[in-house]
TORPAZA-794196 format. One line per 3 residues: number of its first residue (from 1); their letters; for each residue x, y, z of N, C-alpha, C. Coordinates in Angstrom, 1 decimal, decimal comma, padded with zeros to 4 digits. Each point is the difference from the previous one (the first is absolute). Layout:
<atoms>
NUM> A> X:Y:Z:X:Y:Z:X:Y:Z  ...
</atoms>
This chain:
<atoms>
1> MEQ> -194,1:087,4:-073,5:-001,0:-000,8:-000,8:-001,4:000,8:000,1  -000,5:000,3:-001,2:-001,3:000,7:000,0:-001,1:-000,9:000,4  -001,1:000,7:000,5:-001,1:-000,8:000,6:-000,6:-001,0:-001,1
4> EST> -000,1:000,5:-001,2:-000,6:-000,9:-001,0:000,9:-001,2:-000,2  001,3:000,2:-000,1:000,9:-001,2:-000,2:000,0:-000,9:001,2  -000,1:000,7:001,2:000,0:-000,8:001,3:-001,2:-001,0:-000,1
7> YTV> -001,1:000,4:-000,4:-001,2:-000,9:000,0:000,1:-000,9:-001,2  000,7:000,3:-001,0:000,2:-000,9:-001,1:000,9:-001,2:000,5  001,0:000,4:000,8:000,9:-001,0:000,5:-000,8:-000,9:001,1
10> LRQ> -000,8:000,7:000,7:-000,9:-000,8:001,0:-000,8:-001,0:-000,7  -000,6:000,4:-001,1:-000,8:-001,0:-000,8:000,8:-001,2:-000,5  001,2:000,3:-000,4:000,9:-001,0:-000,5:000,4:-001,0:001,2
13> IRT> 000,3:000,6:001,1:000,3:-000,8:001,2:-001,2:-000,9:000,4  -001,2:000,5:-000,1:-001,2:-000,8:000,3:-000,1:-001,1:-000,9  000,3:000,2:-001,3:000,0:-001,0:-001,0:001,0:-001,1:000,4
16> DLR> 001,2:000,4:000,3:001,1:-000,9:000,4:-000,5:-000,9:001,2  -000,7:000,6:000,9:-000,4:-000,7:001,2:-001,1:-001,0:-000,3  -000,9:000,4:-000,9:-001,1:-000,9:-000,4:000,6:-001,2:-000,7
19> LSM> 001,0:000,2:-000,8:000,6:-001,1:-000,8:000,8:-000,9:001,0  000,4:000,5:001,1:000,8:-000,8:001,0:-000,8:-000,5:001,2  -001,2:000,3:000,0:-000,8:-000,3:001,2:-000,2:-001,5:000,3
22> DGV> -000,1:-000,3:001,3:-000,1:-001,4:000,4:-001,2:000,0:001,0  -001,2:-000,4:-000,5:-001,2:000,0:000,9:000,1:-000,8:001,2  000,7:-001,2:-000,1:000,1:-000,9:001,2:000,8:000,7:001,1
25> VAA> 001,1:000,7:-000,4:000,9:000,7:001,0:-000,8:001,1:000,6  -000,7:000,8:-000,9:-000,8:001,1:000,5:-001,0:-000,4:001,0  -000,7:-001,1:-000,3:-001,0:-000,5:001,0:000,6:-000,5:001,3
28> SMR> 001,2:-000,6:-000,1:000,7:-000,4:001,2:000,4:001,2:000,8  000,4:001,1:-000,6:000,4:001,2:000,7:-001,2:000,5:000,8  -001,1:000,1:-000,7:-001,2:000,5:000,6:-000,4:-000,9:001,2
31> AKG> 000,1:-001,3:-000,1:-000,4:-000,9:001,0:000,9:000,2:001,2  001,3:000,5:-000,2:000,9:000,2:001,1:-000,2:001,4:000,6  -001,0:000,7:-000,4:-000,3:001,3:000,6:000,7:001,2:-000,7
34> INY> 000,7:-000,2:-001,1:000,6:001,1:-000,7:-001,1:000,8:-000,7  -000,2:001,2:000,4:-001,2:000,8:-000,4:000,3:001,2:-001,0  -000,3:-000,2:-001,2:000,1:001,1:-001,0:-001,3:000,0:-000,8
37> RLI> -000,2:001,1:-000,7:-001,1:000,1:-000,9:000,1:-001,1:-001,1  001,3:-000,2:-000,4:000,3:-000,9:-001,1:001,3:-000,7:000,2  000,1:-001,3:-000,2:001,2:-000,7:000,0:000,1:-000,8:-001,2
40> FGV> 001,2:000,1:-000,7:000,2:-000,8:-001,3:000,7:-001,3:000,3  000,6:-000,1:001,2:000,8:-001,2:000,3:001,3:-000,2:-000,7  000,6:001,1:-000,4:001,3:000,0:-000,8:001,1:-000,1:001,1
43> NIP> 001,0:-000,9:-000,3:001,1:-000,1:001,0:001,0:001,1:-000,1  000,8:000,1:001,0:001,0:001,1:000,0:001,0:-000,1:-001,2  000,6:-001,1:-000,3:000,9:-000,1:-001,1:-000,6:000,6:-001,3
46> RLK> -001,3:-000,4:-000,3:-000,6:000,5:-001,2:-000,3:001,5:000,1  -000,3:000,5:001,2:-000,2:001,4:000,2:001,3:000,8:-000,3  001,1:-000,6:000,4:001,3:000,6:-000,3:000,3:000,1:-001,5
49> EIS> -000,4:-001,1:-000,7:000,1:000,0:-001,5:-000,8:001,1:-000,6  -001,3:000,1:000,5:-000,9:001,1:-000,5:000,6:001,3:000,2  000,5:000,3:001,2:000,5:001,3:000,4:001,2:000,4:-000,9
52> KKY> 000,8:-000,9:-000,5:001,1:000,3:-000,9:-000,4:000,5:-001,3  -001,3:-000,2:-000,4:-000,5:000,5:-001,3:-000,2:001,5:000,1  -000,1:000,6:001,2:-000,4:001,4:000,1:001,1:000,8:000,7
55> RPD> 000,1:001,3:-000,4:001,0:000,9:000,6:-000,5:000,4:001,4  000,9:-000,1:001,0:-000,3:000,5:001,4:-000,5:001,5:-000,1  -001,1:000,3:000,6:-000,6:001,3:-000,1:-000,8:000,3:001,3
58> KTL> 000,2:001,1:000,6:-000,7:000,4:001,2:-001,5:000,1:-000,2  -000,4:000,7:-001,1:-001,4:000,2:-000,2:-000,7:-001,4:-000,2  000,5:-000,8:-000,8:-000,5:-001,3:-000,3:-000,1:-000,8:001,3
61> AEV> 001,1:000,0:000,8:000,0:-000,8:001,2:-001,1:000,5:001,0  -000,2:001,3:000,1:-001,0:000,6:000,9:-001,4:-000,5:-000,4  -000,2:000,0:-001,3:-001,3:-000,5:-000,5:-000,2:-001,5:000,3
64> LWK> 001,0:-000,8:-000,2:-000,1:-001,4:000,4:-000,2:-000,2:001,5  000,7:000,8:000,8:-000,1:-000,2:001,4:-001,4:000,3:000,6  -000,7:000,9:-000,7:-001,3:000,4:000,5:-001,1:-001,0:-000,3
67> ENV> 000,4:-000,9:-000,9:-001,0:-001,1:-000,4:-000,1:-001,1:001,0  -001,2:-000,4:000,4:-000,2:-001,1:000,9:000,1:-001,3:-000,7  001,1:-000,2:-000,7:000,2:-001,2:-000,7:001,4:-000,6:000,4
70> REL> 000,1:-001,2:000,4:001,3:-000,5:000,5:001,1:000,2:-000,9  -000,1:-000,5:-001,2:001,1:000,1:-001,0:000,4:001,4:-000,3  -000,9:000,9:-000,1:000,3:001,4:-000,3:000,8:000,6:001,1
73> KIL> -000,4:-000,3:001,2:000,8:000,6:001,2:001,4:-000,5:000,0  000,2:-001,3:-000,3:001,3:-000,6:000,0:000,8:000,6:-001,1  -000,6:000,2:-001,2:000,7:000,6:-001,1:000,4:001,4:000,3
76> ATM> -000,9:000,7:000,8:000,4:001,4:000,4:001,3:000,0:000,7  000,2:-001,0:000,9:001,3:000,0:000,7:001,2:-000,3:-000,9  -000,3:-000,6:-001,1:001,1:-000,4:-000,9:000,3:001,1:-001,0
79> LYP> -001,0:000,9:-000,2:000,1:001,0:-001,1:000,2:001,4:000,6  000,0:000,2:001,3:000,3:001,3:000,6:001,6:000,1:000,1  000,6:001,0:-000,7:001,4:000,2:000,1:000,5:000,3:001,4
82> ADG> 000,7:-000,9:000,7:000,3:000,2:001,4:000,8:001,3:000,2  000,9:000,3:-000,9:000,8:001,2:000,2:-000,8:001,3:-000,2  -001,2:-000,1:-000,3:-000,9:001,1:-000,2:-001,0:000,1:001,1
85> MSK> 000,0:-000,9:000,9:-001,1:000,0:001,1:000,4:000,9:001,1  -000,9:000,9:000,4:000,3:000,9:001,1:-000,4:-000,7:001,3  000,4:000,6:001,2:-000,3:-000,6:001,3:-001,5:000,2:000,2
88> ETA> -000,6:001,1:-000,5:-001,4:000,2:000,2:-000,8:-001,1:-000,8  000,4:-000,3:-001,2:-000,7:-001,0:-000,8:000,2:-001,4:000,7  001,2:-000,3:000,5:000,3:-001,2:000,7:-000,9:-000,2:001,2
91> ERW> -000,2:001,1:000,7:-000,9:-000,1:001,2:-001,4:-000,2:-000,4  -000,4:000,6:-001,1:-001,4:-000,2:-000,5:-000,2:-001,4:-000,5  000,9:-000,6:-000,7:-000,1:-001,3:-000,5:000,1:-001,0:001,1
94> GAG> 000,9:000,3:001,0:000,1:-000,9:001,2:-001,3:-000,1:000,7  -000,7:001,1:000,1:-001,3:000,0:000,7:-001,0:-000,8:-000,7  000,2:-000,2:-001,3:-001,0:-000,7:-000,8:000,2:-001,5:-000,1
97> IDN> 001,0:-000,5:000,8:000,3:-001,5:000,0:-001,0:-000,7:000,8  -000,7:-001,0:-000,5:-001,0:-000,7:000,8:000,1:-001,5:000,0  001,1:-000,5:-000,5:000,2:-001,4:000,1:001,5:-000,3:-000,2
100> QEI> 000,5:-001,2:000,4:001,4:-000,3:000,0:000,6:-000,1:-001,4  -000,7:-000,5:-000,9:000,5:-000,1:-001,4:000,4:001,3:-000,5  -000,8:001,0:000,1:000,3:001,4:-000,4:001,1:000,5:000,8
103> REQ> 000,0:-000,2:001,3:001,2:000,4:000,8:001,3:-000,5:-000,5  000,0:-001,3:-000,3:001,3:-000,6:-000,4:000,4:000,6:-001,4  -000,9:000,2:-000,9:000,3:000,5:-001,3:000,5:001,4:000,0
106> ICR> -000,7:000,9:000,8:000,4:001,4:000,0:001,3:000,2:000,7  000,2:-000,8:001,1:001,3:000,1:000,7:001,2:-000,4:-000,9  -000,3:-001,1:-000,8:001,1:-000,5:-000,9:000,2:000,9:-001,2
109> NIF> -001,1:000,4:-000,6:000,1:000,7:-001,3:000,3:001,5:000,1  -000,4:000,6:001,2:000,2:001,5:000,1:000,7:000,4:001,3  -000,6:-000,3:001,1:000,4:000,6:001,3:001,5:-000,4:000,3
112> QEV> 000,4:-001,2:-000,3:001,4:-000,3:000,3:001,0:000,8:-000,8  -000,5:000,6:-001,1:000,9:000,7:-000,9:000,1:001,5:000,2  -000,9:000,5:000,8:000,0:001,5:000,2:001,1:000,4:001,0
115> AFA> 000,5:001,2:-000,2:001,1:000,5:000,8:-000,4:000,2:001,5  -001,3:000,2:000,2:-000,5:000,3:001,4:-000,7:-001,2:000,6  000,4:-001,2:-000,4:-000,6:-001,2:000,5:000,2:-000,1:001,6
118> DQL> 001,1:000,5:000,5:000,2:000,0:001,4:-001,0:000,8:000,8  -000,4:001,2:-000,7:-001,0:000,8:000,7:-001,4:-000,6:000,0  -000,3:-000,8:-001,1:-001,2:-000,7:000,0:-000,1:-001,0:001,1
121> VGG> 001,1:-000,8:000,1:000,0:-001,0:001,1:-000,1:000,6:001,4  000,7:001,1:000,2:000,0:000,7:001,3:-001,4:000,5:000,3  -000,6:000,6:-000,9:-001,4:000,6:000,2:-001,0:-001,1:000,2
124> WTE> 000,0:-001,0:-000,9:-001,0:-001,0:000,0:000,0:-001,0:001,2  001,2:-000,3:000,4:000,1:-000,9:001,2:-000,4:000,7:001,3  -000,1:001,3:000,0:-000,5:000,7:001,2:-001,5:000,3:-000,1
127> SED> -000,6:-000,4:-001,1:-001,4:000,3:-000,2:-000,9:-000,8:001,0  -001,2:000,6:000,3:-000,9:-000,7:000,8:-000,8:-001,0:-000,8  000,0:000,1:-001,3:-000,7:-000,9:-000,9:000,8:-001,3:-000,2
130> EST> -000,6:-001,2:000,3:000,7:-001,2:-000,1:000,4:-000,3:-001,5  -000,8:000,3:-000,9:000,3:-000,3:-001,4:001,2:000,9:-000,5  000,1:001,2:000,5:001,1:000,9:-000,3:001,3:-000,5:000,6
133> RTT> -000,1:-000,5:001,2:001,2:-000,6:000,7:000,5:-001,2:-000,8  -001,0:-000,8:-000,4:000,4:-001,2:-000,7:000,7:000,3:-001,3  -000,4:001,1:-000,7:000,7:000,4:-001,2:001,4:000,5:000,3
136> GYW> 000,1:000,7:001,1:001,3:000,5:000,4:001,0:-001,1:000,3  -000,5:-001,0:000,7:000,8:-001,2:000,3:000,4:-000,7:-001,3  -001,0:-000,2:-000,8:000,3:-000,7:-001,3:001,0:000,7:-000,8
139> LFA> -000,1:001,3:-000,1:001,0:000,8:-000,7:001,4:-000,1:000,5  000,1:000,0:001,4:001,3:-000,1:000,6:000,6:-001,4:-000,4  -000,8:-001,0:000,0:000,5:-001,3:-000,4:000,5:000,0:-001,5
142> RLC> -000,8:000,6:-000,8:000,5:000,1:-001,4:001,3:000,8:-000,2  000,2:001,0:000,8:001,2:000,8:000,0:001,2:-000,9:000,4  -000,3:-000,8:001,0:001,1:-000,9:000,4:000,3:-001,1:-001,0
145> IVR> -001,0:-000,5:-000,6:000,2:-001,1:-001,1:000,8:000,6:-001,1  -000,3:001,2:-000,5:000,8:000,5:-001,1:001,2:000,8:000,4  000,3:000,0:001,3:001,2:000,7:000,6:000,0:001,5:-000,4
148> SET> -001,1:000,6:000,1:-000,1:001,4:-000,3:000,7:000,9:001,0  000,7:001,0:-000,5:000,7:000,9:000,9:-000,9:000,8:000,9  -001,2:000,1:-000,4:-001,0:000,8:000,8:-000,3:-000,7:001,3
151> AAR> 000,2:-001,3:000,1:-000,3:-000,8:001,2:000,9:000,5:001,2  001,2:000,4:-000,3:000,9:000,5:001,0:-000,4:001,3:000,7  -000,9:000,7:-000,6:-000,5:001,3:000,5:-001,2:-000,2:000,9
154> ISK> -000,5:-001,2:000,2:-001,2:-000,2:000,8:000,5:-000,2:001,5  -000,8:000,6:000,9:000,3:-000,1:001,4:-000,2:-001,5:000,5  001,0:-000,7:000,2:-000,2:-001,4:000,4:-000,6:-000,2:001,4
157> PLL> 000,3:000,9:001,0:-000,6:-000,2:001,3:-001,5:000,2:000,0  -000,5:001,0:-000,8:-001,4:000,3:-000,1:-000,7:-001,2:-000,7  000,6:-000,4:-001,1:-000,5:-001,1:-000,8:-000,1:-001,3:000,9
160> LRH> 001,0:-000,3:000,8:000,0:-001,1:000,8:-001,1:000,1:001,1  -000,2:001,2:000,6:-001,0:000,1:001,0:-001,4:-000,2:-000,6  -000,3:000,6:-001,1:-001,3:-000,1:-000,6:-000,3:-001,5:-000,5
163> AAE> 001,0:-000,6:-000,6:-000,2:-001,3:-000,5:-000,2:-001,0:001,1  000,8:000,1:001,0:-000,2:-000,9:001,2:-001,3:000,1:000,6  -000,5:001,3:000,1:-001,3:000,2:000,6:-001,1:-000,6:-000,8
166> DLK> 000,1:000,0:-001,3:-001,0:-000,5:-000,9:000,0:-001,5:-000,1  000,9:-000,7:000,7:-000,1:-001,4:000,1:-001,2:-000,4:000,8  -000,5:000,9:000,8:-001,2:-000,2:000,8:-001,3:000,2:-000,8
169> SES> 000,1:000,5:-001,2:-001,2:000,3:-000,7:-000,9:-001,2:-000,3  -001,3:000,2:-000,1:-000,9:-001,0:-000,4:000,0:-000,3:-001,5  000,6:000,9:-000,8:000,1:-000,2:-001,4:001,2:-000,9:-000,4
172> LLL> -000,3:-001,1:-000,6:001,0:-001,0:-000,3:001,0:000,7:-001,0  -000,5:000,7:-001,0:000,8:000,6:-001,0:001,0:001,1:000,6  -000,6:000,8:001,0:000,9:000,9:000,6:001,1:-000,6:000,9
175> RQS> -000,4:-001,1:000,7:001,0:-000,7:000,8:001,1:-000,6:-000,9  -000,4:-000,6:-001,1:001,0:-000,6:-000,9:000,9:001,0:-000,6  -000,6:001,2:-000,3:000,8:001,1:-000,6:001,0:000,5:001,0
178> ALN> -000,5:000,2:001,3:000,9:000,4:001,0:001,1:-001,0:000,3  -000,3:-001,2:000,0:001,0:-001,1:000,3:001,0:000,0:-001,1  -000,4:000,3:-001,2:000,9:000,0:-001,2:001,0:001,2:000,2
181> VLK> -000,5:001,1:000,5:000,9:001,1:000,3:001,0:-000,3:001,0  -000,4:-000,7:001,1:000,9:-000,4:001,0:001,1:-000,9:-000,5  -000,4:-000,9:-000,9:000,9:-000,9:-000,6:001,1:000,7:-000,8
184> FLG> -000,4:001,0:-000,8:001,0:000,7:-000,8:000,9:000,9:000,9  -000,6:000,6:001,1:000,7:000,8:000,9:001,1:-000,8:000,7  -000,4:-001,2:000,4:001,0:-000,8:000,8:001,1:-000,6:-000,9
187> QSS> -000,3:-000,2:-001,3:001,0:-000,6:-000,9:001,0:001,0:-000,4  -000,2:001,3:000,3:001,0:001,0:-000,3:001,3:000,0:000,8  -000,1:-000,5:001,3:001,1:-000,1:000,8:-000,3:-000,8:001,3
190> KEH> 001,0:-000,5:000,6:-000,2:-000,7:001,3:-000,6:000,9:001,1  000,4:001,3:000,0:-000,5:000,9:000,9:-001,5:000,2:-000,2  -000,4:000,2:-001,2:-001,4:000,2:-000,3:-000,8:-001,3:000,3
193> AAE> 000,6:-001,1:-000,3:-000,7:-001,3:000,3:-000,3:-000,1:001,5  001,0:000,3:000,8:-000,2:000,0:001,5:-001,1:000,9:000,4  000,0:001,2:-000,6:-001,0:001,0:000,4:-001,4:-000,5:-000,4
196> VLQ> -000,1:-000,6:-001,1:-001,3:-000,5:-000,5:-000,5:-001,1:001,0  000,9:-001,0:000,3:-000,4:-001,1:000,9:-000,4:000,6:001,3  000,7:000,9:000,5:-000,3:000,6:001,4:-001,4:000,7:-000,1
199> SVE> -000,2:000,7:-001,0:-001,3:000,7:-000,1:-001,2:-000,9:-000,1  000,2:-001,1:-000,7:-001,1:-001,0:000,0:-000,1:-000,7:001,3  001,1:-000,4:000,7:000,0:-000,7:001,2:-000,7:000,9:001,1
202> LLE> 000,1:001,3:-000,1:-000,6:000,9:001,0:-001,4:000,4:-000,3  -000,6:-000,5:-001,1:-001,4:000,4:-000,3:-000,9:-000,6:001,0  -001,0:000,8:000,4:-001,0:-000,4:000,9:-001,4:000,0:-000,8
205> GIN> -000,9:-000,7:000,6:-001,3:-000,1:-000,7:-000,1:-000,8:-001,2  000,9:-001,0:-000,1:000,1:-000,9:-001,2:000,0:-001,4:000,5  -000,7:-000,9:-000,7:000,0:-001,4:000,3:001,5:-000,6:000,1
208> EIS> 000,3:-000,6:001,1:001,4:-000,5:000,2:000,4:-001,0:-001,1  -001,0:-000,9:-000,4:000,3:-001,0:-001,0:000,4:000,7:-001,3  -000,8:001,0:-000,4:000,2:000,8:-001,2:001,3:000,7:000,1
211> KSE> 000,3:000,6:001,1:001,3:000,7:000,2:001,2:-001,0:-000,2  -000,1:-001,1:000,6:001,0:-001,0:-000,1:000,2:-000,4:-001,4  -001,0:-000,2:-000,8:000,1:-000,4:-001,4:000,7:001,1:-000,8
214> MLD> -000,4:001,3:000,3:000,6:001,1:-000,7:001,5:000,1:000,3  000,4:-000,2:001,3:001,4:000,0:000,4:000,8:-001,1:-000,7  -000,6:-001,2:-000,1:000,7:-001,1:-000,6:000,2:000,3:-001,5
217> LLR> -001,0:000,6:-000,7:000,1:000,4:-001,4:001,1:001,0:-000,2  000,0:001,0:000,9:001,0:001,1:-000,1:001,4:-000,5:000,3  000,2:-000,8:001,0:001,3:-000,6:000,3:000,5:-000,8:-001,2
220> FEF> -000,9:-000,7:-000,7:000,4:-000,8:-001,2:000,5:000,9:-001,1  -000,7:001,1:-000,2:000,3:001,0:-001,0:001,4:000,7:000,3  000,2:000,2:001,3:001,3:000,7:000,4:001,2:-000,9:000,2
223> EYT> -000,2:-001,3:-000,2:001,1:-001,0:000,3:001,3:000,4:-000,7  -000,1:000,4:-001,2:001,3:000,3:-000,8:000,2:001,5:-000,2  -000,6:000,8:000,8:000,2:001,4:-000,1:001,4:000,4:000,5
226> D> 000,7:000,8:-000,8:001,4:000,4:000,3:000,0:001,0:001,1
</atoms>
């Protein structure tokens, strides 16, 4: 797509967003701390409809991704052809995730589809950056949900160790993401379920009431594991 036509499409997309904007929703998002230069308040189903009007294109998606506008960033994840994304680009986009909504959309729309998703999970869950680890955990969960073959290539012992340790994090989002990983790990087999429960039981430096609640939740999730 030539630069001129890229910006022509961008103007058309902006028009679509203005026609679909919801000021009440946008104000609510800002009140909840969602911080962008501009928020149109367009919901995800409508954004999916808008994305279908345009051909997936790397150049267009890169332009949209660079905009500090909620809806344009989400559309970028819908319009970047996943089969054409390189690991370097995935790493760059992953580093640009600054909120959970974008994390969910990019993992669903792109990262779970790439052939190297296991490498992303492996690298991100070992990162010292909490946001990056959260993305790695969320991506692993998505791979499990869609039963991706790439999930089988991920080192389960390492993932278990990192996720269990992050149950002690002060970040609620990181703790929830790590607990979600442990749930999917344990659901894969009775052996993995036992390993997950043991890892949590042996955790030190964590509130015993919180640990008990986590163990109860995990046992419930593992109840019907084969």
